[in-house]
C-alpha positions as CSV (number, residue, x, y, z in Angstrom):
1,X,0.1,-0.1,-0.2
2,X,1.2,3.4,-0.7
3,X,2.5,5.6,1.8
4,X,2.2,3.0,4.7
5,X,3.3,4.1,8.0
6,X,2.7,0.4,9.4
7,X,3.6,-2.7,7.7
8,X,3.4,-5.9,9.8
9,X,4.7,-9.6,8.4
10,X,3.5,-12.7,10.2
11,X,3.9,-10.8,13.5
12,X,3.4,-13.5,16.2
13,X,3.6,-13.2,20.0
14,X,3.2,-16.3,22.3
15,X,3.1,-16.7,25.9
16,X,3.9,-20.3,26.5
17,X,1.4,-22.1,24.9
18,X,-1.0,-19.2,24.2
19,X,-1.0,-17.5,21.0
20,X,-2.0,-13.6,21.8
21,X,-1.2,-12.5,18.2
22,X,-1.3,-15.0,15.2
23,X,1.0,-14.2,12.3
24,X,-0.6,-10.9,11.7
25,X,-0.4,-9.1,8.3
26,X,-1.5,-5.4,8.7
27,X,-1.0,-2.0,6.7
28,X,-1.8,1.2,8.1
29,X,-1.9,4.2,5.7
30,X,-0.1,7.0,6.9
31,X,-2.8,9.9,8.2
32,X,-5.4,7.2,8.6
33,X,-7.3,6.5,11.9
34,X,-7.5,2.9,12.5
35,X,-9.7,1.2,14.8
36,X,-8.9,-2.0,16.5
37,X,-11.9,-3.9,18.0
38,X,-12.6,-7.5,19.3
39,X,-13.5,-9.1,22.4
40,X,-11.4,-9.3,25.5
41,X,-8.3,-11.1,25.0
42,X,-8.5,-10.9,21.2
43,X,-4.7,-9.7,21.3
44,X,-5.3,-6.0,20.8
45,X,-3.3,-4.7,23.7
46,X,-0.2,-7.2,22.4
47,X,-0.4,-6.0,19.2
48,X,0.0,-2.3,20.0
49,X,2.6,-3.2,22.4
50,X,4.7,-4.9,19.6
51,X,4.1,-2.1,17.3
52,X,5.4,0.3,20.0
53,X,8.6,-1.8,20.3
54,X,8.1,-2.2,24.2
55,X,7.2,-5.9,23.7
56,X,9.4,-8.2,21.0
57,X,7.3,-10.7,19.0
58,X,7.9,-14.2,19.0
59,X,8.6,-14.0,15.5
60,X,7.7,-11.9,12.2
61,X,8.3,-8.2,12.2
62,X,6.9,-4.9,11.8
63,X,8.0,-1.9,10.1
64,X,6.8,1.5,11.7
65,X,7.6,4.8,10.0
66,X,10.4,3.0,8.0
67,X,11.9,1.5,11.1
68,X,12.0,-2.3,12.0
69,X,11.1,-3.1,15.3
70,X,13.6,-6.0,15.6
71,X,16.2,-4.2,14.3
72,X,16.0,-0.7,15.9
73,X,13.5,-0.5,18.7
74,X,14.7,2.7,19.9
75,X,14.1,4.2,16.3
76,X,10.6,2.9,16.6
77,X,10.1,4.6,20.2
78,X,11.1,8.1,18.5
79,X,8.4,7.7,15.9
80,X,5.7,6.3,18.1
81,X,3.4,8.0,21.0
82,X,2.0,4.8,23.2
83,X,-0.8,5.1,25.4
84,X,-1.2,1.9,27.5
85,X,-4.7,1.0,29.2
86,X,-3.0,1.5,32.5
87,X,-1.1,4.4,33.0
88,X,0.4,6.3,35.8
89,X,0.4,10.1,36.7
90,X,2.3,11.7,39.4
91,X,-0.2,13.2,41.8
92,X,1.5,16.1,43.6
93,X,3.3,17.9,40.8
94,X,1.7,20.4,38.3
95,X,0.5,19.8,35.1
96,X,3.5,21.7,33.5
97,X,5.7,20.2,35.8
98,X,4.5,16.7,34.7
99,X,5.3,17.4,31.0
100,X,8.5,18.8,31.9
101,X,9.7,15.6,33.4
102,X,8.8,13.5,30.2
103,X,10.1,16.3,27.9
104,X,13.5,15.7,29.7
105,X,13.0,12.2,29.4
106,X,12.4,12.3,25.7
107,X,15.5,14.1,25.2
108,X,13.6,17.3,24.3
109,X,16.3,20.0,24.0
110,X,16.0,22.8,27.1
111,X,15.6,25.7,24.6
112,X,12.7,24.1,23.0
113,X,11.2,22.6,26.1
114,X,8.6,25.5,26.9
115,X,7.2,26.0,23.4
116,X,7.0,22.4,23.2
117,X,4.8,22.0,26.6
118,X,2.8,25.1,25.6
119,X,2.0,23.6,21.9
120,X,1.0,20.1,23.5
121,X,-1.1,21.8,26.3
122,X,-3.0,23.6,23.6
123,X,-3.0,20.5,21.5
124,X,-5.0,18.5,24.4
125,X,-6.9,21.6,25.7
126,X,-5.2,22.1,28.9
127,X,-3.6,25.2,28.6
128,X,-5.7,26.7,31.4
129,X,-4.8,24.0,33.7
130,X,-0.9,24.3,33.4
131,X,-0.4,25.2,36.8
132,X,-3.1,23.0,38.5
133,X,-1.9,19.9,40.3
134,X,-2.5,16.5,38.7
135,X,-4.5,15.3,41.4
136,X,-7.0,18.0,40.8
137,X,-8.0,17.0,37.3
138,X,-10.8,15.2,36.3
139,X,-10.8,11.8,34.7
140,X,-10.9,13.3,31.2
141,X,-8.3,15.7,31.6
142,X,-6.0,13.2,33.1
143,X,-6.4,10.9,29.8
144,X,-6.0,14.1,27.9
145,X,-2.6,15.0,29.8
146,X,-1.6,11.3,29.2
147,X,-2.1,11.8,25.6
148,X,0.0,15.0,25.9
149,X,2.9,13.1,27.3
150,X,2.9,10.8,24.2
151,X,3.1,13.8,22.0
152,X,6.1,15.9,23.5
153,X,8.4,14.2,20.9
154,X,6.0,15.2,18.0
155,X,5.5,11.3,16.7
156,X,3.8,10.7,13.4
157,X,2.1,7.7,15.2
158,X,-0.1,7.6,18.1
159,X,-1.0,4.2,19.5
160,X,-3.8,4.5,22.1
161,X,-5.2,1.5,24.1
162,X,-9.1,2.4,25.3
163,X,-8.4,6.1,25.7
164,X,-12.2,6.5,26.5
165,X,-12.2,4.4,29.0
166,X,-14.3,5.4,32.0
167,X,-15.2,9.0,30.5
168,X,-18.5,10.3,30.7
169,X,-20.1,11.5,27.3
170,X,-18.9,15.3,27.4
171,X,-15.3,14.1,28.3
172,X,-15.5,11.7,25.4
173,X,-16.5,14.5,23.2
174,X,-13.8,16.5,24.6
175,X,-11.4,13.8,23.8
176,X,-12.8,13.3,20.1
177,X,-12.2,16.9,19.5
178,X,-8.6,16.5,20.6
179,X,-7.8,13.7,18.2
180,X,-9.6,15.3,15.4
181,X,-7.4,18.1,15.5
182,X,-4.3,15.7,16.0
183,X,-5.4,13.7,12.7
184,X,-6.2,17.2,10.8
185,X,-2.4,18.0,11.6
186,X,-1.3,14.5,9.9
187,X,-0.9,12.4,12.9
188,X,-1.7,8.8,12.1
189,X,-4.0,6.9,14.8
190,X,-4.5,3.4,15.8
191,X,-7.1,3.1,18.8
192,X,-8.5,0.2,20.8
193,X,-11.9,0.8,22.3
194,X,-15.1,-0.8,23.3
195,X,-17.2,2.2,22.6
196,X,-18.4,1.4,19.2
197,X,-20.0,5.1,18.8
198,X,-16.7,6.6,19.6
199,X,-14.7,4.6,17.1
200,X,-17.5,4.9,14.5
201,X,-17.0,8.9,14.7
202,X,-13.4,9.0,14.4
203,X,-12.1,6.0,12.3
204,X,-12.0,5.6,8.9
205,X,-10.7,2.0,9.0
206,X,-11.1,-0.9,11.1
207,X,-9.7,-4.6,11.7
208,X,-11.2,-6.7,14.3
209,X,-9.3,-9.6,16.1
210,X,-10.4,-12.6,17.7
211,X,-8.0,-15.3,19.5
212,X,-5.2,-13.5,18.0
213,X,-6.0,-13.4,14.5
214,X,-7.6,-11.0,12.0
215,X,-11.2,-12.1,11.0
216,X,-12.1,-8.9,9.4
217,X,-11.2,-5.5,8.0
218,X,-12.9,-2.5,6.5
219,X,-15.0,0.6,7.3
220,X,-16.0,0.7,10.9
221,X,-19.8,-0.1,9.9
222,X,-18.6,-3.2,7.7
223,X,-16.6,-4.4,10.5
224,X,-18.9,-4.3,13.2
225,X,-21.7,-5.6,11.1
226,X,-19.5,-8.7,9.8
227,X,-21.2,-11.9,11.0
228,X,-17.8,-13.3,12.1
229,X,-17.2,-10.3,14.4
230,X,-20.9,-10.4,15.7
231,X,-20.5,-14.4,16.7
232,X,-16.9,-13.2,18.5
233,X,-18.5,-10.9,20.7
234,X,-21.6,-13.0,21.4
235,X,-19.3,-16.0,22.0
236,X,-17.6,-13.8,24.8
237,X,-21.0,-12.7,26.1
238,X,-22.1,-16.4,26.5
239,X,-18.8,-17.6,27.8
């Protein structure tokens, strides 16, 4: 596919006898919003961890922004912003101090940090909260701050594992606006979420996984109405 930002080839991850991701061939176009759907245990989070080069594949590979995850994981780290499903925030520092800490960790030069932090706070609609302590933020604001952390090194690809988890409708709408703006500025997004409406509004492509294998691919409507996908969800519900 022309101008891919992600291409996986027979990507596989095993945990003992359990196959979490099964020989995955996947392509993500640059600038797309790709939804990853499927029941719990389908392999979605494991796939994102491999694409972000924080988890080694058992075999197979992926090329992310032109960099092979096996050959140069640090190069992948510079191209990816990864938000896992569980993340920690430092409660007693301010929002700007939190981003300053991670800007240093990402190697953002001292002379650029102030501008980068201001730009990031603007991107995630938290500029007015720069001096607030993290503990005072709502859950939705915390999610946006965590996404802001992933943006500090200006990655072209964001991998987000259930970013809308636990959010109310108003907070989800705020998050949607942030993600739309990122997409409008050319950022590619791969998003896991169980909120079908949330993904349907944002994504232009979707894939569904079941038992580590890709069982459907297409538009969000096509995937969510695919008989195999419906059967996978019903199977989980009755398990």
